[in-house]
C-alpha positions, 0 to 999 in steps of 0.5 A: 669185151668189145674190140676196136674195129678198123674198117673205116677208121684207125682210131684210137691207133691214129688221131681222127682226121677232121674234115671240113665239108662245104655246102654246094654253092655257085662255084661247084653247082654247075658241075654237080648239076651236070653230073646229076643230069647225066645220071638222070639220062642214064649216062653213068659213064659220062657222070663217072668221068666228070666225077673222076676228073673233078674228084679233088674239088668234089670231095669237099662237098660229098658226104657219102656212106663211107664217111657216115660209117667212119663217123659211127666207127669212131664213136664206137671206138671212142666208147670202147676206149673210154670204157677200158680206161674207166672213163665217163664221157659227157658231150653237152654244151654246159659243164655238168654238176658233180664232176668225179675222177675219170670224168671227161666233159666235151663241150662249151666254147 
């Protein structure tokens, strides 16, 4: 049987953390453009300094591979948890017909 992995996420031992990422707008756009300009010029040290100085603000706009890996791991751990519990999980907008024991529906309003 598959085992839970905890490289990026501690689910199911801990709840999944909800992150609210934002689209880049005028508030942060100039900073991101400056970081990209440094990168294009090959001035990675200056880009890293800007990233470090504004890490808290940039975190809301930066969806990197560690976040993608965390999401994938949380999905995998959810699948393992439901299999061990003998549950069937359905993720869709409308509730499916024919609900049975250990059925979990995620969706709708």
